[in-house]
C-alpha positions in Angstrom: 28.9 12.4 -7.3 25.7 13.8 -8.7 24.6 11.9 -11.8 22.1 14.4 -13.2 24.7 16.6 -15.1 26.1 16.9 -18.6 29.6 15.9 -19.4 31.0 16.2 -22.8 34.0 14.2 -24.3 37.6 14.8 -23.2 36.7 16.1 -19.7 39.3 15.2 -17.0 37.7 14.7 -13.5 40.1 13.8 -10.8 39.2 11.6 -7.8 36.6 12.8 -5.4 34.8 15.5 -7.6 31.3 16.4 -6.8 29.1 17.9 -9.5 25.6 19.4 -8.7 22.4 18.6 -10.6 21.9 20.5 -14.0 25.6 21.5 -14.3 27.3 21.3 -17.7 30.9 20.4 -18.2 32.2 21.3 -21.8 34.9 19.4 -23.7 38.5 19.9 -22.7 37.9 21.1 -19.2 40.0 19.8 -16.3 38.7 19.5 -12.7 41.3 18.9 -10.0 40.9 16.4 -7.3 38.1 17.0 -4.8 36.5 19.9 -6.9 33.0 20.7 -5.8 30.7 22.4 -8.2 27.0 23.4 -7.2 23.7 23.1 -9.2 23.0 24.6 -12.7 26.5 25.7 -13.3 28.4 25.9 -16.6 32.1 25.1 -17.3 33.2 26.2 -20.6 35.8 24.4 -22.9 39.5 24.5 -21.7 38.8 25.7 -18.2 41.2 24.3 -15.7 40.1 24.2 -12.0 43.3 23.4 -10.1 44.1 21.4 -7.0 47.1 22.1 -4.7 48.7 19.9 -2.0 47.7 20.7 1.5 49.7 23.6 2.7 50.7 26.9 1.1 49.0 26.1 -2.3 45.6 25.3 -0.7 43.3 22.4 -1.5 40.3 21.7 -3.6 38.1 24.5 -5.2 34.5 24.9 -4.1 32.2 26.5 -6.7 28.6 27.5 -5.8 25.3 27.3 -7.8 24.6 29.0 -11.0 28.2 29.9 -11.7 29.4 30.4 -15.3 33.1 30.0 -16.1 34.2 31.3 -19.5 36.5 29.4 -21.8 40.0 28.9 -21.1 39.9 30.4 -17.6 42.0 29.0 -14.7 40.8 28.8 -11.1 43.8 28.4 -8.7 43.9 25.8 -6.0 41.6 26.2 -2.9 39.4 28.9 -4.4 35.9 29.4 -3.2 33.3 30.9 -5.5 29.9 31.9 -4.2 26.6 31.5 -6.1 25.5 33.6 -9.2 28.8 34.5 -10.4 29.9 34.9 -14.2 33.5 34.6 -14.9 34.7 35.9 -18.3 36.7 34.0 -20.8 40.5 33.7 -20.2 40.4 34.9 -16.6 42.6 33.9 -13.7 40.8 33.6 -10.4 43.5 33.9 -7.8 41.4 34.7 -4.7 38.0 33.8 -3.2 34.9 35.4 -4.8 32.3 36.3 -2.1 30.0 38.6 -4.0 27.8 37.8 -7.0 28.5 39.6 -10.1 30.7 39.5 -13.3 34.4 38.9 -12.9 37.1 38.9 -15.7 40.7 39.6 -16.3 44.2 38.4 -15.2 43.7 38.4 -12.2 39.9 38.4 -12.3 38.3 41.3 -10.7 34.6 42.4 -10.4 33.2 44.4 -13.3 33.0 48.1 -12.6 29.4 49.4 -13.3 29.2 51.6 -16.5 32.7 51.0 -17.3 33.2 51.5 -21.1 35.4 50.3 -23.9 38.6 52.2 -25.0 38.3 54.4 -28.0 41.6 55.4 -29.8 41.1 58.6 -31.7 41.8 58.9 -35.4 41.4 61.5 -38.2 38.1 59.9 -39.6 36.4 58.9 -36.6 34.0 55.8 -36.3 30.4 54.7 -36.6 29.1 52.2 -33.9 25.5 51.2 -34.3 23.4 51.8 -31.3 22.4 48.1 -31.0 26.2 47.0 -31.1 27.6 45.8 -27.7 31.1 46.7 -26.8 32.3 45.1 -23.5 34.6 46.8 -21.1 38.2 46.6 -22.0 37.5 46.0 -25.6 39.4 48.5 -27.9 38.3 50.3 -31.0 40.6 52.3 -33.2 39.2 55.2 -35.3 39.8 55.4 -39.0 42.8 57.1 -40.7 41.2 56.9 -44.3 37.5 56.3 -43.5 35.5 55.7 -40.4 35.8 52.4 -38.5 32.4 50.7 -38.8 30.7 48.4 -36.3 27.3 47.4 -37.6 24.0 46.4 -36.0 23.9 43.6 -33.4 27.6 43.2 -33.4 29.2 42.1 -30.1 32.9 42.9 -29.2 33.9 41.0 -26.1 36.3 42.1 -23.5 40.0 42.4 -24.4 39.2 42.1 -28.2 40.7 44.9 -30.5 39.2 46.4 -33.6 41.8 48.0 -35.7 41.6 51.4 -37.6 39.4 51.6 -40.7 37.9 48.1 -40.0 34.4 47.1 -40.9 32.4 44.6 -38.8 29.1 43.9 -40.3 25.7 42.9 -38.9 25.4 40.2 -36.4 29.0 39.3 -36.1 30.8 38.3 -32.8 34.4 39.2 -31.9 35.2 37.0 -29.0 37.5 37.8 -26.1 41.2 38.4 -26.9 40.6 38.5 -30.8 42.7 41.0 -32.7 41.1 42.5 -35.9 43.9 44.5 -37.7 43.5 47.7 -39.7 41.5 47.9 -43.0 39.9 44.4 -42.3 36.4 43.7 -43.7 34.2 41.2 -41.7 31.0 40.1 -43.2 27.6 39.4 -41.6 27.1 36.8 -39.0 30.7 35.8 -38.7 32.3 34.5 -35.5 35.9 35.4 -34.7 36.7 33.1 -31.7 39.1 33.5 -28.8 42.6 34.8 -29.4 42.1 34.7 -33.2 44.0 37.2 -35.3 43.0 38.8 -38.6 45.9 40.2 -40.5 45.6 43.7 -42.1 43.4 44.1 -45.2 41.8 40.7 -45.0 38.3 40.3 -46.2 36.0 37.7 -44.6 32.7 36.6 -46.3 29.5 36.2 -44.4 28.7 33.4 -42.1 32.4 32.4 -41.7 33.8 31.1 -38.3 37.4 31.6 -37.4 38.5 29.1 -34.7 40.3 29.8 -31.4 43.8 30.9 -31.8 43.8 31.0 -35.7 45.8 33.5 -37.9 43.9 34.6 -41.0 46.4 35.8 -43.5 44.4 35.9 -46.7 40.8 36.6 -47.8 38.1 34.1 -46.8 35.4 33.8 -49.6 33.4 30.6 -48.6 31.3 30.2 -45.5 32.7 27.6 -43.3 35.0 26.8 -40.2 38.7 28.0 -40.5 41.4 26.9 -38.0 45.1 26.9 -37.7 48.1 29.2 -38.4 47.8 30.2 -41.2 43.9 29.5 -41.0 42.6 26.9 -43.5 39.1 25.7 -44.2 38.1 22.4 -42.6 35.4 20.1 -43.9 33.0 18.7 -41.3 30.6 15.8 -41.6 27.1 17.2 -42.3 25.8 15.9 -39.1 28.3 17.9 -37.0 28.2 20.9 -39.1 24.4 21.4 -38.8 24.6 20.6 -35.1 27.2 23.4 -34.6 25.3 25.7 -36.7 22.1 25.3 -34.7 24.0 25.6 -31.5 25.7 28.9 -32.6 22.3 30.3 -33.6 20.6 29.4 -30.4 
């Protein structure tokens, strides 16, 4: 096993894994028996790289150099992934990837060039700032009482949904699978993590972070980290808080 790689806490590595130099394994990922990962790759939190018994289910996975695997993705047993591949969050890789590129979805498929987000028409339309990034398979619903607003430098990742009459202000990130209901107002520099849900009419102040899978049922008036169902604010030690803040702004 290569020693010059980064491994965070709560990483499960079964017997016989081989990790290349410069690769990063984030917290909570699982590597099945005999998994091979090349150099300078990145395995995000919650990733599961499976191992199957010899036979129909295949064997160990082989992942090339400079491969990025997004959070909560699953790689089925015996899969081989070539160099220079990006796999989006919450994807399921069910067959070998032989060409470099961006893959996402269930099952994961290569991104089609120039594929656009889905826009569901409404009476009052929308305003999307030219600097905003809306990834393929994201959904924006136009307004029913006023235009749906997506501000400067906002990022809406794939499979995320922005409800009608919603406002997403400057610099906020809506991660994959997040659902923003109608009439929601999200302040500047907020981060809505994977699979989070914001209920209708909720207002979120600037610089708030909503954790993965959280459900926000009432207004958020103080910056901080909110997790759970329903979402509640957690207090982090100053050392951890500022470390996370620096990392998120990197």
